[in-house]
N, CA, C and O atoms as a CHARMM CRD file, in Angstrom:
* protein
*
  276
    1    1 UNK  N     -1.60500 -31.06100  18.74100 PROA 1      0.00000
    2    1 UNK  CA    -2.50900 -30.00100  18.54000 PROA 1      0.00000
    3    1 UNK  C     -2.14100 -29.08800  17.33000 PROA 1      0.00000
    4    1 UNK  O     -1.00300 -28.63400  17.20900 PROA 1      0.00000
    5    2 UNK  N     -3.07500 -28.85100  16.49600 PROA 2      0.00000
    6    2 UNK  CA    -2.84700 -27.97400  15.42100 PROA 2      0.00000
    7    2 UNK  C     -3.62100 -26.65700  15.57900 PROA 2      0.00000
    8    2 UNK  O     -4.74500 -26.59600  16.07600 PROA 2      0.00000
    9    3 UNK  N     -2.91200 -25.59100  15.10500 PROA 3      0.00000
   10    3 UNK  CA    -3.55700 -24.27300  15.27700 PROA 3      0.00000
   11    3 UNK  C     -4.54700 -24.15200  14.17100 PROA 3      0.00000
   12    3 UNK  O     -4.37800 -24.65000  13.05800 PROA 3      0.00000
   13    4 UNK  N     -5.60700 -23.45200  14.54100 PROA 4      0.00000
   14    4 UNK  CA    -6.66400 -23.13700  13.43300 PROA 4      0.00000
   15    4 UNK  C     -6.11900 -22.02600  12.58800 PROA 4      0.00000
   16    4 UNK  O     -5.42600 -21.10400  13.02100 PROA 4      0.00000
   17    5 UNK  N     -6.50500 -22.20000  11.30600 PROA 5      0.00000
   18    5 UNK  CA    -6.07500 -21.15600  10.36900 PROA 5      0.00000
   19    5 UNK  C     -6.75800 -19.78800  10.67800 PROA 5      0.00000
   20    5 UNK  O     -7.92800 -19.71100  11.05300 PROA 5      0.00000
   21    6 UNK  N     -5.92500 -18.69600  10.48700 PROA 6      0.00000
   22    6 UNK  CA    -6.41300 -17.37500  10.82600 PROA 6      0.00000
   23    6 UNK  C     -7.50700 -17.01500   9.76000 PROA 6      0.00000
   24    6 UNK  O     -7.29900 -17.22100   8.56400 PROA 6      0.00000
   25    7 UNK  N     -8.63500 -16.49300  10.20500 PROA 7      0.00000
   26    7 UNK  CA    -9.61700 -15.96800   9.19800 PROA 7      0.00000
   27    7 UNK  C     -9.23900 -14.48600   8.97700 PROA 7      0.00000
   28    7 UNK  O     -8.89700 -13.75500   9.90600 PROA 7      0.00000
   29    8 UNK  N     -9.32600 -14.07100   7.62700 PROA 8      0.00000
   30    8 UNK  CA    -9.08000 -12.73700   7.36700 PROA 8      0.00000
   31    8 UNK  C    -10.14800 -11.81500   7.89100 PROA 8      0.00000
   32    8 UNK  O    -11.34100 -12.11800   7.91200 PROA 8      0.00000
   33    9 UNK  N     -9.69000 -10.76200   8.28000 PROA 9      0.00000
   34    9 UNK  CA   -10.68800  -9.75800   8.87600 PROA 9      0.00000
   35    9 UNK  C    -11.54100  -9.18800   7.72100 PROA 9      0.00000
   36    9 UNK  O    -10.99100  -8.61100   6.78300 PROA 9      0.00000
   37   10 UNK  N    -12.94800  -9.35300   7.78700 PROA 10     0.00000
   38   10 UNK  CA   -13.74800  -8.90000   6.64100 PROA 10     0.00000
   39   10 UNK  C    -13.67900  -7.41800   6.47100 PROA 10     0.00000
   40   10 UNK  O    -13.88300  -6.94100   5.35500 PROA 10     0.00000
   41   11 UNK  N    -13.40100  -6.64200   7.51200 PROA 11     0.00000
   42   11 UNK  CA   -13.34600  -5.17400   7.36100 PROA 11     0.00000
   43   11 UNK  C    -12.13600  -4.77500   6.38900 PROA 11     0.00000
   44   11 UNK  O    -12.20200  -3.80700   5.63100 PROA 11     0.00000
   45   12 UNK  N    -11.04500  -5.60300   6.48700 PROA 12     0.00000
   46   12 UNK  CA    -9.83400  -5.34800   5.71900 PROA 12     0.00000
   47   12 UNK  C    -10.06600  -5.70500   4.25400 PROA 12     0.00000
   48   12 UNK  O     -9.38300  -5.17400   3.37900 PROA 12     0.00000
   49   13 UNK  N    -10.98300  -6.56500   3.98300 PROA 13     0.00000
   50   13 UNK  CA   -11.27300  -7.01200   2.56900 PROA 13     0.00000
   51   13 UNK  C    -12.35200  -6.17300   1.84400 PROA 13     0.00000
   52   13 UNK  O    -12.55300  -6.30900   0.63700 PROA 13     0.00000
   53   14 UNK  N    -13.03700  -5.30700   2.61100 PROA 14     0.00000
   54   14 UNK  CA   -14.07800  -4.54600   2.02700 PROA 14     0.00000
   55   14 UNK  C    -13.39700  -3.47600   1.13400 PROA 14     0.00000
   56   14 UNK  O    -12.59700  -2.69800   1.65500 PROA 14     0.00000
   57   15 UNK  N    -13.70600  -3.39800  -0.30100 PROA 15     0.00000
   58   15 UNK  CA   -13.22000  -2.36800  -1.13400 PROA 15     0.00000
   59   15 UNK  C    -13.57300  -1.02200  -0.66500 PROA 15     0.00000
   60   15 UNK  O    -14.70400  -0.74100  -0.26800 PROA 15     0.00000
   61   16 UNK  N    -12.54500  -0.15000  -0.71800 PROA 16     0.00000
   62   16 UNK  CA   -12.78600   1.28100  -0.40100 PROA 16     0.00000
   63   16 UNK  C    -12.30400   2.09700  -1.52100 PROA 16     0.00000
   64   16 UNK  O    -11.36100   1.74000  -2.22600 PROA 16     0.00000
   65   17 UNK  N    -12.96300   3.21500  -1.69000 PROA 17     0.00000
   66   17 UNK  CA   -12.50900   4.24100  -2.65100 PROA 17     0.00000
   67   17 UNK  C    -11.31300   5.06500  -2.24800 PROA 17     0.00000
   68   17 UNK  O    -11.39400   5.78400  -1.25200 PROA 17     0.00000
   69   18 UNK  N    -10.19900   5.00300  -2.96600 PROA 18     0.00000
   70   18 UNK  CA    -8.97500   5.70800  -2.64100 PROA 18     0.00000
   71   18 UNK  C     -9.18500   7.23300  -2.86100 PROA 18     0.00000
   72   18 UNK  O     -9.90500   7.66600  -3.76000 PROA 18     0.00000
   73   19 UNK  N     -8.52100   8.00700  -1.99700 PROA 19     0.00000
   74   19 UNK  CA    -8.53800   9.50700  -2.22800 PROA 19     0.00000
   75   19 UNK  C     -7.91600   9.86700  -3.45500 PROA 19     0.00000
   76   19 UNK  O     -7.34100   8.98900  -4.09900 PROA 19     0.00000
   77   20 UNK  N     -7.95400  11.06300  -3.87300 PROA 20     0.00000
   78   20 UNK  CA    -7.30000  11.44300  -5.09400 PROA 20     0.00000
   79   20 UNK  C     -5.84600  11.25000  -5.10500 PROA 20     0.00000
   80   20 UNK  O     -5.25400  10.77000  -6.07300 PROA 20     0.00000
   81   21 UNK  N     -5.27000  11.63100  -4.01000 PROA 21     0.00000
   82   21 UNK  CA    -3.78100  11.49000  -3.83800 PROA 21     0.00000
   83   21 UNK  C     -3.33700  10.06400  -3.82700 PROA 21     0.00000
   84   21 UNK  O     -2.31000   9.75800  -4.43200 PROA 21     0.00000
   85   22 UNK  N     -4.03600   9.17200  -3.18400 PROA 22     0.00000
   86   22 UNK  CA    -3.82700   7.74000  -3.23800 PROA 22     0.00000
   87   22 UNK  C     -4.01100   7.12800  -4.51700 PROA 22     0.00000
   88   22 UNK  O     -3.26600   6.23500  -4.92000 PROA 22     0.00000
   89   23 UNK  N     -5.06400   7.61700  -5.22400 PROA 23     0.00000
   90   23 UNK  CA    -5.43900   7.14900  -6.60000 PROA 23     0.00000
   91   23 UNK  C     -4.34000   7.34700  -7.62500 PROA 23     0.00000
   92   23 UNK  O     -4.23700   6.61600  -8.61000 PROA 23     0.00000
   93   24 UNK  N     -3.44200   8.45600  -7.34000 PROA 24     0.00000
   94   24 UNK  CA    -2.34000   8.66200  -8.22600 PROA 24     0.00000
   95   24 UNK  C     -1.34700   7.48900  -8.15200 PROA 24     0.00000
   96   24 UNK  O     -0.59000   7.28400  -9.10100 PROA 24     0.00000
   97   25 UNK  N     -1.32600   6.75600  -7.11600 PROA 25     0.00000
   98   25 UNK  CA    -0.43000   5.72400  -6.94100 PROA 25     0.00000
   99   25 UNK  C     -0.99700   4.30100  -7.25000 PROA 25     0.00000
  100   25 UNK  O     -0.37900   3.48400  -7.93300 PROA 25     0.00000
  101   26 UNK  N     -2.20900   4.07300  -6.69700 PROA 26     0.00000
  102   26 UNK  CA    -2.76500   2.81200  -6.75300 PROA 26     0.00000
  103   26 UNK  C     -3.93600   2.60800  -7.85500 PROA 26     0.00000
  104   26 UNK  O     -4.40200   1.49900  -8.11600 PROA 26     0.00000
  105   27 UNK  N     -4.31700   3.71100  -8.41400 PROA 27     0.00000
  106   27 UNK  CA    -5.45500   3.72600  -9.38600 PROA 27     0.00000
  107   27 UNK  C     -6.74400   4.06900  -8.71800 PROA 27     0.00000
  108   27 UNK  O     -6.84700   4.02400  -7.49200 PROA 27     0.00000
  109   28 UNK  N     -7.74600   4.41600  -9.51500 PROA 28     0.00000
  110   28 UNK  CA    -8.96500   5.09200  -8.96200 PROA 28     0.00000
  111   28 UNK  C    -10.05800   4.10400  -8.62700 PROA 28     0.00000
  112   28 UNK  O    -11.05600   4.50700  -8.02900 PROA 28     0.00000
  113   29 UNK  N     -9.93600   2.85400  -8.96800 PROA 29     0.00000
  114   29 UNK  CA   -11.00700   1.85900  -8.65000 PROA 29     0.00000
  115   29 UNK  C    -10.97900   1.38900  -7.17400 PROA 29     0.00000
  116   29 UNK  O     -9.90100   1.27500  -6.59000 PROA 29     0.00000
  117   30 UNK  N    -12.13500   1.12300  -6.58000 PROA 30     0.00000
  118   30 UNK  CA   -12.13200   0.65600  -5.19100 PROA 30     0.00000
  119   30 UNK  C    -11.32000  -0.63100  -5.01900 PROA 30     0.00000
  120   30 UNK  O    -11.36300  -1.55200  -5.83500 PROA 30     0.00000
  121   31 UNK  N    -10.57400  -0.63600  -3.89700 PROA 31     0.00000
  122   31 UNK  CA    -9.71000  -1.80100  -3.69100 PROA 31     0.00000
  123   31 UNK  C     -9.73800  -2.13600  -2.13200 PROA 31     0.00000
  124   31 UNK  O     -9.94800  -1.24700  -1.30700 PROA 31     0.00000
  125   32 UNK  N     -9.53100  -3.37500  -1.79500 PROA 32     0.00000
  126   32 UNK  CA    -9.39800  -3.76700  -0.37100 PROA 32     0.00000
  127   32 UNK  C     -8.05800  -3.14200   0.20200 PROA 32     0.00000
  128   32 UNK  O     -7.11300  -2.88200  -0.54200 PROA 32     0.00000
  129   33 UNK  N     -8.03200  -2.92000   1.53700 PROA 33     0.00000
  130   33 UNK  CA    -6.87600  -2.35200   2.02200 PROA 33     0.00000
  131   33 UNK  C     -5.58100  -3.15200   1.74000 PROA 33     0.00000
  132   33 UNK  O     -4.51900  -2.57800   1.49600 PROA 33     0.00000
  133   34 UNK  N     -5.70200  -4.46300   1.78200 PROA 34     0.00000
  134   34 UNK  CA    -4.50500  -5.37100   1.57100 PROA 34     0.00000
  135   34 UNK  C     -4.04800  -5.06600   0.10900 PROA 34     0.00000
  136   34 UNK  O     -2.83500  -4.95400  -0.06600 PROA 34     0.00000
  137   35 UNK  N     -4.81800  -4.93100  -0.87500 PROA 35     0.00000
  138   35 UNK  CA    -4.46300  -4.58500  -2.25500 PROA 35     0.00000
  139   35 UNK  C     -3.79500  -3.22200  -2.27000 PROA 35     0.00000
  140   35 UNK  O     -2.78500  -3.07300  -2.95800 PROA 35     0.00000
  141   36 UNK  N     -4.27600  -2.23900  -1.57500 PROA 36     0.00000
  142   36 UNK  CA    -3.70300  -0.88300  -1.59500 PROA 36     0.00000
  143   36 UNK  C     -2.25600  -0.95200  -1.09400 PROA 36     0.00000
  144   36 UNK  O     -1.33600  -0.36500  -1.66300 PROA 36     0.00000
  145   37 UNK  N     -2.11200  -1.70200   0.00000 PROA 37     0.00000
  146   37 UNK  CA    -0.71600  -1.80100   0.54300 PROA 37     0.00000
  147   37 UNK  C      0.27100  -2.46600  -0.45500 PROA 37     0.00000
  148   37 UNK  O      1.41900  -2.05700  -0.62600 PROA 37     0.00000
  149   38 UNK  N     -0.24700  -3.46800  -1.06200 PROA 38     0.00000
  150   38 UNK  CA     0.54600  -4.20300  -1.97600 PROA 38     0.00000
  151   38 UNK  C      0.92800  -3.30900  -3.26000 PROA 38     0.00000
  152   38 UNK  O      2.04200  -3.38700  -3.77700 PROA 38     0.00000
  153   39 UNK  N     -0.02800  -2.50200  -3.70600 PROA 39     0.00000
  154   39 UNK  CA     0.17800  -1.58000  -4.84700 PROA 39     0.00000
  155   39 UNK  C      1.18300  -0.44700  -4.45600 PROA 39     0.00000
  156   39 UNK  O      2.01700   0.00900  -5.23900 PROA 39     0.00000
  157   40 UNK  N      1.02800  -0.07400  -3.26100 PROA 40     0.00000
  158   40 UNK  CA     2.00300   1.02700  -2.76300 PROA 40     0.00000
  159   40 UNK  C      3.34500   0.44000  -2.77600 PROA 40     0.00000
  160   40 UNK  O      4.25300   1.10800  -3.27200 PROA 40     0.00000
  161   41 UNK  N      3.59800  -0.76300  -2.27900 PROA 41     0.00000
  162   41 UNK  CA     4.82100  -1.37700  -2.28100 PROA 41     0.00000
  163   41 UNK  C      5.31200  -1.64900  -3.68600 PROA 41     0.00000
  164   41 UNK  O      6.51500  -1.53400  -3.92200 PROA 41     0.00000
  165   42 UNK  N      4.46900  -1.99600  -4.62200 PROA 42     0.00000
  166   42 UNK  CA     4.89100  -2.17700  -6.04800 PROA 42     0.00000
  167   42 UNK  C      5.41000  -0.90100  -6.56400 PROA 42     0.00000
  168   42 UNK  O      6.44800  -0.88300  -7.22600 PROA 42     0.00000
  169   43 UNK  N      4.69500   0.25100  -6.27700 PROA 43     0.00000
  170   43 UNK  CA     5.11200   1.53100  -6.72200 PROA 43     0.00000
  171   43 UNK  C      6.44000   1.96000  -6.20300 PROA 43     0.00000
  172   43 UNK  O      7.24600   2.52200  -6.94400 PROA 43     0.00000
  173   44 UNK  N      6.69500   1.70800  -4.92800 PROA 44     0.00000
  174   44 UNK  CA     7.95000   2.03100  -4.25800 PROA 44     0.00000
  175   44 UNK  C      9.10500   1.25400  -4.89000 PROA 44     0.00000
  176   44 UNK  O     10.16400   1.81500  -5.17000 PROA 44     0.00000
  177   45 UNK  N      8.88900  -0.02600  -5.10800 PROA 45     0.00000
  178   45 UNK  CA     9.92800  -0.86600  -5.77600 PROA 45     0.00000
  179   45 UNK  C     10.13900  -0.46600  -7.19900 PROA 45     0.00000
  180   45 UNK  O     11.28100  -0.42900  -7.65700 PROA 45     0.00000
  181   46 UNK  N      9.08800  -0.16200  -7.92600 PROA 46     0.00000
  182   46 UNK  CA     9.26000   0.20400  -9.36000 PROA 46     0.00000
  183   46 UNK  C      9.98800   1.50200  -9.51900 PROA 46     0.00000
  184   46 UNK  O     10.74400   1.68000 -10.47400 PROA 46     0.00000
  185   47 UNK  N      9.78800   2.35900  -8.65600 PROA 47     0.00000
  186   47 UNK  CA    10.43600   3.70600  -8.65700 PROA 47     0.00000
  187   47 UNK  C     11.71200   3.75200  -7.87900 PROA 47     0.00000
  188   47 UNK  O     12.34500   4.80500  -7.80100 PROA 47     0.00000
  189   48 UNK  N     12.12300   2.62800  -7.28600 PROA 48     0.00000
  190   48 UNK  CA    13.40900   2.48300  -6.57300 PROA 48     0.00000
  191   48 UNK  C     13.47600   3.59100  -5.47400 PROA 48     0.00000
  192   48 UNK  O     14.42700   4.37000  -5.40700 PROA 48     0.00000
  193   49 UNK  N     12.45800   3.61800  -4.65000 PROA 49     0.00000
  194   49 UNK  CA    12.27100   4.63100  -3.60400 PROA 49     0.00000
  195   49 UNK  C     12.80500   4.21000  -2.18400 PROA 49     0.00000
  196   49 UNK  O     12.69500   4.95400  -1.21000 PROA 49     0.00000
  197   50 UNK  N     13.41000   2.92600  -2.13100 PROA 50     0.00000
  198   50 UNK  CA    13.94000   2.48500  -0.81800 PROA 50     0.00000
  199   50 UNK  C     15.37100   3.05500  -0.72200 PROA 50     0.00000
  200   50 UNK  O     16.09800   3.17900  -1.70900 PROA 50     0.00000
  201   51 UNK  N     15.73700   3.40500   0.57600 PROA 51     0.00000
  202   51 UNK  CA    17.04300   3.76700   0.83100 PROA 51     0.00000
  203   51 UNK  C     17.90900   2.51000   0.64400 PROA 51     0.00000
  204   51 UNK  O     17.61600   1.52100   1.31600 PROA 51     0.00000
  205   52 UNK  N     18.89600   2.45600  -0.16500 PROA 52     0.00000
  206   52 UNK  CA    19.66500   1.24100  -0.38300 PROA 52     0.00000
  207   52 UNK  C     20.43400   0.77100   0.85800 PROA 52     0.00000
  208   52 UNK  O     20.72500  -0.41800   0.99600 PROA 52     0.00000
  209   53 UNK  N     20.76200   1.70800   1.76200 PROA 53     0.00000
  210   53 UNK  CA    21.49800   1.32700   2.97600 PROA 53     0.00000
  211   53 UNK  C     20.55200   0.94000   4.11000 PROA 53     0.00000
  212   53 UNK  O     20.97800   0.23900   5.02800 PROA 53     0.00000
  213   54 UNK  N     19.28800   1.36400   4.08800 PROA 54     0.00000
  214   54 UNK  CA    18.29000   0.95500   5.07500 PROA 54     0.00000
  215   54 UNK  C     17.00000   0.74500   4.34000 PROA 54     0.00000
  216   54 UNK  O     16.26500   1.71000   4.12900 PROA 54     0.00000
  217   55 UNK  N     16.67200  -0.50100   3.92400 PROA 55     0.00000
  218   55 UNK  CA    15.52300  -0.80900   3.15900 PROA 55     0.00000
  219   55 UNK  C     14.21800  -0.48900   3.79300 PROA 55     0.00000
  220   55 UNK  O     13.19900  -0.38400   3.11000 PROA 55     0.00000
  221   56 UNK  N     14.22200  -0.31700   5.20600 PROA 56     0.00000
  222   56 UNK  CA    12.95300   0.12100   5.86300 PROA 56     0.00000
  223   56 UNK  C     12.63900   1.57600   5.70800 PROA 56     0.00000
  224   56 UNK  O     11.57000   2.03700   6.10700 PROA 56     0.00000
  225   57 UNK  N     13.52800   2.27500   5.15500 PROA 57     0.00000
  226   57 UNK  CA    13.42900   3.80200   4.89000 PROA 57     0.00000
  227   57 UNK  C     12.98000   4.08400   3.55400 PROA 57     0.00000
  228   57 UNK  O     13.66000   3.65500   2.62100 PROA 57     0.00000
  229   58 UNK  N     11.82600   4.81100   3.30300 PROA 58     0.00000
  230   58 UNK  CA    11.26700   5.06600   2.06400 PROA 58     0.00000
  231   58 UNK  C     11.73100   6.57700   1.65100 PROA 58     0.00000
  232   58 UNK  O     11.64500   7.49400   2.46800 PROA 58     0.00000
  233   59 UNK  N     12.16100   6.74600   0.50500 PROA 59     0.00000
  234   59 UNK  CA    12.51800   8.08400  -0.04500 PROA 59     0.00000
  235   59 UNK  C     11.34500   8.50800  -0.86900 PROA 59     0.00000
  236   59 UNK  O     11.28300   8.24900  -2.07100 PROA 59     0.00000
  237   60 UNK  N     10.39100   9.17800  -0.20700 PROA 60     0.00000
  238   60 UNK  CA     9.17100   9.52000  -0.88200 PROA 60     0.00000
  239   60 UNK  C      9.35300  10.55000  -1.95800 PROA 60     0.00000
  240   60 UNK  O     10.03400  11.56100  -1.78600 PROA 60     0.00000
  241   61 UNK  N      8.70200  10.25400  -3.11100 PROA 61     0.00000
  242   61 UNK  CA     8.58600  11.20200  -4.25200 PROA 61     0.00000
  243   61 UNK  C      7.30600  12.13100  -3.99200 PROA 61     0.00000
  244   61 UNK  O      6.66800  12.09200  -2.94000 PROA 61     0.00000
  245   62 UNK  N      7.03100  12.90100  -4.98300 PROA 62     0.00000
  246   62 UNK  CA     5.89400  13.89100  -4.80600 PROA 62     0.00000
  247   62 UNK  C      4.64400  13.18100  -4.50200 PROA 62     0.00000
  248   62 UNK  O      3.93700  13.56300  -3.57000 PROA 62     0.00000
  249   63 UNK  N      4.30600  12.10400  -5.27700 PROA 63     0.00000
  250   63 UNK  CA     3.10900  11.35000  -5.08500 PROA 63     0.00000
  251   63 UNK  C      2.92200  10.72300  -3.66900 PROA 63     0.00000
  252   63 UNK  O      1.83300  10.70000  -3.09500 PROA 63     0.00000
  253   64 UNK  N      4.07100  10.21800  -3.16100 PROA 64     0.00000
  254   64 UNK  CA     4.04200   9.61500  -1.77600 PROA 64     0.00000
  255   64 UNK  C      4.05000  10.69000  -0.74300 PROA 64     0.00000
  256   64 UNK  O      3.47100  10.48200   0.32300 PROA 64     0.00000
  257   65 UNK  N      4.63700  11.78500  -0.96300 PROA 65     0.00000
  258   65 UNK  CA     4.66400  13.03000  -0.06000 PROA 65     0.00000
  259   65 UNK  C      3.16500  13.40400   0.14600 PROA 65     0.00000
  260   65 UNK  O      2.69800  13.63000   1.26200 PROA 65     0.00000
  261   66 UNK  N      2.49200  13.45200  -0.93300 PROA 66     0.00000
  262   66 UNK  CA     0.98600  13.91800  -0.86900 PROA 66     0.00000
  263   66 UNK  C      0.22500  12.95100  -0.01000 PROA 66     0.00000
  264   66 UNK  O     -0.72500  13.37400   0.64800 PROA 66     0.00000
  265   67 UNK  N      0.56700  11.69300   0.03400 PROA 67     0.00000
  266   67 UNK  CA    -0.15000  10.74000   0.88400 PROA 67     0.00000
  267   67 UNK  C      0.26700  10.64600   2.31100 PROA 67     0.00000
  268   67 UNK  O     -0.54000  10.55000   3.23500 PROA 67     0.00000
  269   68 UNK  N      1.59700  10.67900   2.45700 PROA 68     0.00000
  270   68 UNK  CA     2.14200  10.39500   3.81700 PROA 68     0.00000
  271   68 UNK  C      2.63100  11.66700   4.55600 PROA 68     0.00000
  272   68 UNK  O      2.90700  11.65600   5.75600 PROA 68     0.00000
  273   69 UNK  N      2.72000  12.75000   3.77400 PROA 69     0.00000
  274   69 UNK  CA     3.19100  14.08900   4.37200 PROA 69     0.00000
  275   69 UNK  C      4.72700  14.13200   4.56800 PROA 69     0.00000
  276   69 UNK  O      5.26200  15.13700   5.03700 PROA 69     0.00000
């Protein structure tokens, strides 16, 4: 028996307009949620914002503080 391939959720693929705070990190053009998450991780890695001792911990800068609080 083979498992059927998972179909992506169409609601997650619908482009959404980022808020002003989020646009400072991912850009102002409408993006699907999956792309937003990818761009946030790219930003975190580019700015070296992961705790080196615990990579699951993010050391938020001003832009990420505005988004996540």
